[in-house]
Kinemage of the C-alpha trace (Angstrom):
@kinemage 1
@onewidth
@group {chain A} dominant
@subgroup {mainchain}
@vectorlist {calphas} color= white
{ca met a 1} P -3.370 21.867 -28.899
{ca pro a 2} L -5.862 23.109 -26.187
{ca phe a 3} L -9.393 21.120 -26.440
{ca thr a 4} L -8.699 19.062 -28.787
{ca leu a 5} L -10.697 16.203 -27.004
{ca leu a 6} L -13.247 17.621 -26.449
{ca lys a 7} L -16.011 16.791 -28.919
{ca pro a 8} L -19.116 18.244 -29.471
{ca asp a 9} L -21.032 15.545 -27.128
{ca gly a 10} L -18.563 14.726 -24.583
{ca ile a 11} L -14.735 14.046 -24.582
{ca asp a 12} L -13.260 11.430 -26.505
{ca leu a 13} L -11.772 8.928 -23.849
{ca ser a 14} L -9.818 6.997 -26.422
{ca gln a 15} L -7.241 9.478 -26.424
{ca thr a 16} L -4.670 9.572 -24.335
{ca phe a 17} L -4.843 12.177 -21.310
{ca ala a 18} L -2.064 13.947 -20.088
{ca phe a 19} L -3.001 16.192 -16.822
{ca thr a 20} L -0.999 18.792 -14.723
{ca gly a 21} L -2.310 20.767 -12.069
{ca thr a 22} L -4.300 19.806 -9.005
{ca val a 23} L -7.657 18.206 -8.346
{ca thr a 24} L -9.599 19.466 -5.030
{ca gly a 25} L -12.773 18.314 -3.487
{ca thr a 26} L -14.270 16.176 -0.952
{ca pro a 27} L -14.417 12.663 -1.910
{ca ser a 28} L -17.828 11.056 -1.959
{ca gly a 29} L -18.914 7.942 -1.598
{ca leu a 30} L -19.366 4.723 1.308
{ca asp a 31} L -17.157 4.660 4.481
{ca ser a 32} L -16.289 1.618 5.813
{ca asp a 33} L -16.327 4.143 9.271
{ca asp a 34} L -19.884 4.374 9.187
{ca ser a 35} L -20.377 0.690 8.302
{ca trp a 36} L -21.126 -2.680 10.975
{ca trp a 37} L -22.033 -6.319 10.392
{ca val a 38} L -22.622 -8.311 13.367
{ca lys a 39} L -23.706 -11.973 13.386
{ca his a 40} L -25.870 -13.705 15.301
{ca ser a 41} L -23.161 -16.542 17.298
{ca gly a 42} L -25.288 -19.260 18.271
{ca thr a 43} L -29.160 -20.200 18.417
{ca ala a 44} L -31.546 -18.038 20.835
{ca gln a 45} L -34.875 -18.283 21.244
{ca tyr a 46} L -37.202 -14.851 22.172
{ca thr a 47} L -40.435 -15.703 23.042
{ca ser a 48} L -41.272 -11.877 23.894
{ca ala a 49} L -40.345 -9.278 22.371
{ca ser a 50} L -36.818 -8.450 22.709
{ca val a 51} L -33.492 -6.879 21.316
{ca ile a 52} L -32.196 -10.075 18.634
{ca asn a 53} L -28.510 -9.508 20.583
{ca met a 54} L -26.125 -10.313 17.201
{ca asn a 55} L -22.915 -10.572 19.580
{ca thr a 56} L -20.689 -11.593 17.601
{ca thr a 57} L -18.911 -8.556 15.072
{ca glu a 58} L -17.382 -9.581 11.498
{ca ile a 59} L -17.194 -5.608 10.841
{ca leu a 60} L -17.651 -2.652 13.010
{ca gly a 61} L -16.448 0.743 11.876
{ca ala a 62} L -14.613 3.228 13.365
{ca asn a 63} L -17.882 5.629 13.799
{ca cys a 64} L -20.026 2.868 15.165
{ca ser a 65} L -20.554 0.511 18.700
{ca leu a 66} L -22.514 -2.178 19.837
{ca ser a 67} L -24.049 -2.827 22.970
{ca ser a 68} L -26.543 -5.889 23.245
{ca gly a 69} L -27.441 -5.772 19.756
{ca arg a 70} L -27.817 -2.336 19.391
{ca ile a 71} L -25.532 -0.054 17.157
{ca thr a 72} L -25.270 3.394 17.747
{ca val a 73} L -24.054 5.641 15.086
{ca ala a 74} L -21.758 8.412 15.546
{ca thr a 75} L -22.225 9.803 12.035
{ca ala a 76} L -25.413 11.757 11.043
{ca gly a 77} L -26.780 10.246 7.714
{ca arg a 78} L -29.165 8.360 4.843
{ca tyr a 79} L -28.473 4.586 6.161
{ca gln a 80} L -29.103 1.142 4.333
{ca leu a 81} L -29.839 -1.171 7.243
{ca phe a 82} L -29.736 -4.907 6.235
{ca met a 83} L -31.290 -7.926 8.771
{ca arg a 84} L -31.662 -11.764 7.544
{ca leu a 85} L -32.976 -13.861 10.097
{ca ser a 86} L -33.302 -17.603 9.673
{ca asn a 87} L -35.214 -20.502 12.066
{ca gln a 88} L -33.490 -22.865 13.997
{ca ser a 89} L -33.567 -26.172 12.045
{ca ala a 90} L -37.101 -27.254 11.310
{ca phe a 91} L -38.650 -26.038 14.955
{ca ser a 92} L -42.264 -24.264 14.142
{ca asp a 93} L -41.633 -20.959 15.745
{ca asn a 94} L -43.247 -17.917 14.472
{ca ala a 95} L -40.976 -14.880 13.920
{ca gln a 96} L -41.687 -11.776 13.710
{ca val a 97} L -38.489 -8.839 13.814
{ca asp a 98} L -38.658 -4.887 13.069
{ca phe a 99} L -35.809 -2.588 12.627
{ca arg a 100} L -35.861 0.145 15.446
{ca lys a 101} L -34.519 3.438 15.911
{ca asn a 102} L -34.240 4.802 19.000
{ca thr a 103} L -36.829 2.117 20.047
{ca thr a 104} L -39.249 3.148 17.592
{ca leu a 105} L -40.502 0.436 14.714
{ca gln a 106} L -39.126 1.182 11.080
{ca val a 107} L -40.637 -0.116 7.647
{ca gly a 108} L -38.596 -3.889 6.956
{ca arg a 109} L -40.287 -6.440 9.210
{ca ile a 110} L -39.521 -9.896 8.674
{ca tyr a 111} L -42.950 -12.697 9.256
{ca tyr a 112} L -42.925 -15.883 9.069
{ca glu a 113} L -44.718 -18.638 10.089
{ca ser a 114} L -42.354 -21.788 10.167
{ca asn a 115} L -43.137 -25.547 10.222
{ca thr a 116} L -41.006 -28.558 10.841
{ca glu a 117} L -40.948 -29.541 7.091
{ca ile a 118} L -38.804 -26.402 6.555
{ca asn a 119} L -35.656 -26.277 7.894
{ca tyr a 120} L -34.140 -23.384 8.462
{ca leu a 121} L -36.734 -20.780 6.611
{ca gly a 122} L -35.386 -17.758 6.596
{ca gln a 123} L -35.450 -14.428 5.091
{ca leu a 124} L -34.277 -10.463 4.738
{ca ser a 125} L -35.099 -7.119 4.612
{ca thr a 126} L -33.516 -3.629 4.235
{ca cys a 127} L -34.202 0.159 4.574
{ca ile a 128} L -33.013 3.061 3.805
{ca ile a 129} L -33.142 5.528 7.173
{ca gln a 130} L -31.613 8.881 8.086
{ca leu a 131} L -29.885 8.490 11.162
{ca ser a 132} L -28.745 11.379 13.295
{ca ala a 133} L -25.485 11.567 15.316
{ca asn a 134} L -26.443 9.173 18.571
{ca asp a 135} L -29.778 7.334 16.751
{ca ile a 136} L -29.568 3.842 17.844
{ca val a 137} L -30.979 1.062 15.825
{ca asp a 138} L -31.530 -2.564 16.266
{ca cys a 139} L -33.597 -5.533 15.828
{ca tyr a 140} L -36.926 -6.151 17.948
{ca gly a 141} L -39.303 -9.180 18.077
{ca val a 142} L -39.394 -12.443 18.394
{ca gly a 143} L -38.670 -16.421 17.410
{ca tyr a 144} L -35.940 -18.887 17.411
{ca phe a 145} L -32.826 -18.137 15.437
{ca ser a 146} L -29.738 -19.885 13.776
{ca gly a 147} L -26.557 -18.415 14.293
{ca asp a 148} L -22.512 -19.245 13.635
{ca thr a 149} L -19.560 -17.323 13.810
{ca ala a 150} L -18.363 -18.829 10.299
{ca asp a 151} L -18.689 -16.481 6.850
{ca thr a 152} L -21.705 -19.052 6.286
{ca val a 153} L -24.259 -17.549 9.353
{ca leu a 154} L -27.664 -17.694 8.492
{ca ser a 155} L -28.756 -14.570 11.038
{ca tyr a 156} L -27.219 -11.262 11.023
{ca phe a 157} L -27.792 -7.358 10.978
{ca ala a 158} L -25.798 -5.243 9.062
{ca gly a 159} L -25.485 -1.196 7.898
{ca val a 160} L -24.352 1.161 5.947
{ca arg a 161} L -23.953 4.821 5.242
{ca leu a 162} L -24.989 5.738 2.197
{ca gly a 163} L -24.295 9.989 2.522
{ca asp a 164} L -25.889 12.960 3.800
């Protein structure tokens, strides 16, 4: 009985489907080879603008490399970047950190004025950015940041390729 499962408004999904044949095409979606999550392993104070050296790797896809806090991607595409930074304890250091692509500032700045009354003040920023193969992204700025190697780390840099 061909086409009995097709209705004028779609497919009747309450029925059982028997499929024979070949499915072709290229699957799409997120690929862990094009993703990373690197953490700040300890406390560090950046008094002049510098690359924030996220130096502990939690996830580093096969198409990404890490060097001194900088991520190089091997696959072109649209990426979503995440940066989470937390002030070290109750120190009164201000923070201003930007995403960069090939040393050029991008949208997604973290900025806060800390004080001694709020412990571990932090912020998360994210952006979606188009990257070419061999582009380099990093977090660049100043601040006094908390870090840890545990999964509960307060400062990290992450990214994932969303597609072309």
